[in-house]
Structure formats: C-alpha cells, structure tokens
C-alpha positions, -999 to 999 in steps of 0.1 A, spaced: 616 -699 -690 639 -727 -701 631 -763 -692 595 -754 -683 571 -784 -683 543 -780 -709 512 -801 -715 501 -798 -751 465 -809 -757 453 -813 -793 438 -842 -812 458 -832 -844 486 -858 -843 507 -840 -869 504 -806 -851 513 -822 -818 544 -838 -833 555 -806 -851 550 -784 -820 567 -809 -797 598 -809 -819 598 -772 -822 593 -764 -785 617 -791 -774 644 -774 -794 636 -743 -774 643 -761 -742 607 -769 -731 598 -803 -718 567 -813 -738 540 -839 -728 511 -844 -752 475 -855 -748 451 -861 -777 417 -857 -759 402 -841 -729 400 -873 -707 437 -880 -713 445 -843 -705 426 -844 -672 444 -877 -662 478 -862 -669 470 -830 -650 459 -851 -620 491 -872 -621 517 -846 -631 527 -810 -624 530 -786 -654 542 -750 -657 519 -743 -687 490 -760 -705 483 -754 -742 447 -764 -748 427 -768 -780 390 -760 -777 377 -787 -800 386 -821 -784 371 -856 -783 354 -868 -751 358 -835 -732 360 -801 -748 388 -777 -740 363 -757 -720 354 -788 -699 391 -794 -692 397 -758 -683 366 -757 -660 378 -788 -642 414 -776 -641 405 -742 -625 387 -760 -596 421 -771 -582 450 -756 -602 462 -721 -611 486 -733 -639 486 -709 -668 466 -719 -699 468 -708 -735 437 -718 -755 438 -727 -792 407 -717 -811 394 -716 -846 400 -683 -863 371 -659 -859 354 -678 -831 350 -648 -807 326 -667 -785 352 -693 -778 378 -667 -769 354 -649 -746 342 -680 -728 378 -692 -724 388 -660 -707 357 -662 -685 367 -697 -674 402 -685 -665 424 -688 -696 455 -666 -696 457 -662 -734 445 -675 -767 458 -681 -802 437 -686 -833 444 -714 -857 463 -716 -880 492 -699 -863 530 -694 -866 548 -715 -840 570 -685 -833 540 -666 -822 530 -694 -798 565 -694 -784 564 -656 -778 530 -660 -760 542 -689 -739 572 -670 -727 551 -640 -719 526 -661 -699 553 -679 -680 570 -645 -671 538 -633 -657 532 -665 -638 567 -663 -623 561 -627 -611 586 -612 -636 561 -584 -645 570 -551 -628 549 -546 -597 552 -528 -563 543 -548 -532 524 -519 -517 487 -524 -512 465 -502 -534 431 -488 -523 404 -473 -544 372 -466 -524 362 -499 -511 384 -518 -536 417 -531 -523 445 -549 -542 475 -566 -526 501 -572 -553 524 -591 -529 499 -620 -525 477 -613 -556 445 -608 -536 416 -584 -543 387 -574 -522 358 -549 -521 346 -539 -486 365 -569 -472 348 -593 -496 372 -613 -518 370 -608 -555 384 -638 -574 404 -626 -604 426 -643 -629 462 -633 -631 457 -612 -662 426 -595 -647 446 -587 -615 474 -571 -635 450 -550 -657 433 -537 -626 466 -531 -608 478 -509 -637 445 -490 -638 446 -484 -600 482 -471 -602 470 -444 -627 435 -434 -615 418 -408 -637 443 -414 -665 434 -435 -695 456 -464 -704 456 -474 -741 449 -509 -753 485 -509 -767 499 -501 -733 478 -527 -715 485 -554 -741 523 -548 -739 525 -546 -701 500 -572 -691 500 -598 -720 537 -592 -729 531 -589 -766 527 -562 -793 491 -549 -799 474 -555 -832 443 -538 -844 422 -570 -844 433 -581 -809 404 -578 -785 419 -597 -756 422 -567 -733 386 -557 -741 374 -591 -730 395 -590 -697 380 -555 -690 345 -568 -696 351 -597 -671 365 -572 -646 335 -550 -648 312 -580 -643 331 -592 -613 333 -558 -597 297 -548 -605 282 -568 -576 306 -553 -551 306 -516 -559 303 -495 -528 294 -464 -548 280 -459 -582 308 -436 -592 335 -463 -592 341 -481 -625 362 -487 -655 352 -463 -683 360 -467 -720 374 -436 -736 372 -435 -774 406 -434 -789 424 -434 -755 416 -467 -739 404 -474 -703 404 -454 -671 395 -462 -635 371 -435 -622 356 -428 -588 373 -423 -554 409 -414 -549 435 -441 -550 458 -444 -520 490 -464 -516 496 -481 -483 
C-alpha cells in the first residue's frame, strides 16, 4: 500500500533513522516515536495505517501501548521483540498484535510483513461475503463479526481469517504452511509459531461459548489444524 502512514516506535535512534530512510524510499510516510508516552500522544493526535511497535520501551512498554491502543483503535500493529522471547510474542498476540518480528531483522522482511498486514487490513485477502455457520458458531465476513449462540466473540483480524478458512473446509485439516501463506501473507518457516499462537487464542476465546463438546479446533500431527463438530452451512 503506497503512501500508507506508519508510526515507528523504538528507542533505538539509529534503527529509527535507518528504517525511516528505507521505508520512505518505498513510498511510506513515516512518523517516529522514541518511547511509549510519545507513541500514545501521537496515536491520540494523528491517524495511522500501521504501527510498528518495539516491546522494550522507556516509560511505557510496547505491551502497555498496545493495550491502550486496542481500547479505542483497530489499526494494525507489528511488534518488534528480542529474538527467542516466545512469551513476548504470545502476549503480543493475546493483546491484539497482527504480527511480530524478532530482532535483529532484515528491513526487507519487515517491508514484506508490512505489506501483507496492510493488504489484510484493506480487505484484499480473498473472502466470500456469505455468512458461515458451524453449530452455534456464526461468522459474517462482510462485517468481520463472530458470535456463538448470538453472543459476540471478539476476534482480532488474524484470528477471524484463520477461523474463516477452517470453517470453509470443515473436517479437512489445513496445514500451518497454508494458513501462514493465506492469512499472514508470507512464506512459512519451520521455526514460525505465529499460527499456533493464533489457534491457541481462538481455542481460548471459543471455549467459554461452546454449545456442544464436539465442536473445536483439533491439531493433527503432520497435517495442521481442523475444525470438528457440527456441519458447516453457508447462508
């Protein structure tokens, strides 16, 4: 998405400068913030298409910023975390992050992830507008709403699209590779556990709403994930 407005939040001045120059050359409009308080002020005063948010920040952590942001805004967020910090990645997804990238990283990879997140945010991912039903679970792709027995289930954009793909192929396992490519918009790597984390969050959110014990997302060794239970119907 050319000319998208991006807020880059990191207390590393040299990294901010390097990424600003690189992304500006790719036609993004970059605004920088060096701490959490500055980021929250800019988010309150301006509108952004995407936020790139480091976890380790002065004054307010990236998690604090994301938590406050999600109370009022649905702007996509890519978190930057220290390599190997799985807990950071999991917490970021639980708070509503759209993707994450471990430091150090290649700016080209960040660019690919930014474009993928922006495509999803703009509805460019293939999707039918027909409502899907699976037992008491209903999904409306046209307005990105989910419910169980009429009770709203609040999902992130990524969680919604994972569940939508599983509901369109009930009883058939979808691989991590397929889900990563079609939902996250990038190639799968053996060490990428993003989809596993999103599936875990989906299970947790749906667990309190299950109408029958037979409905659920099962993990199939070597095959991926499958939605099991009642028949899926398109409306």
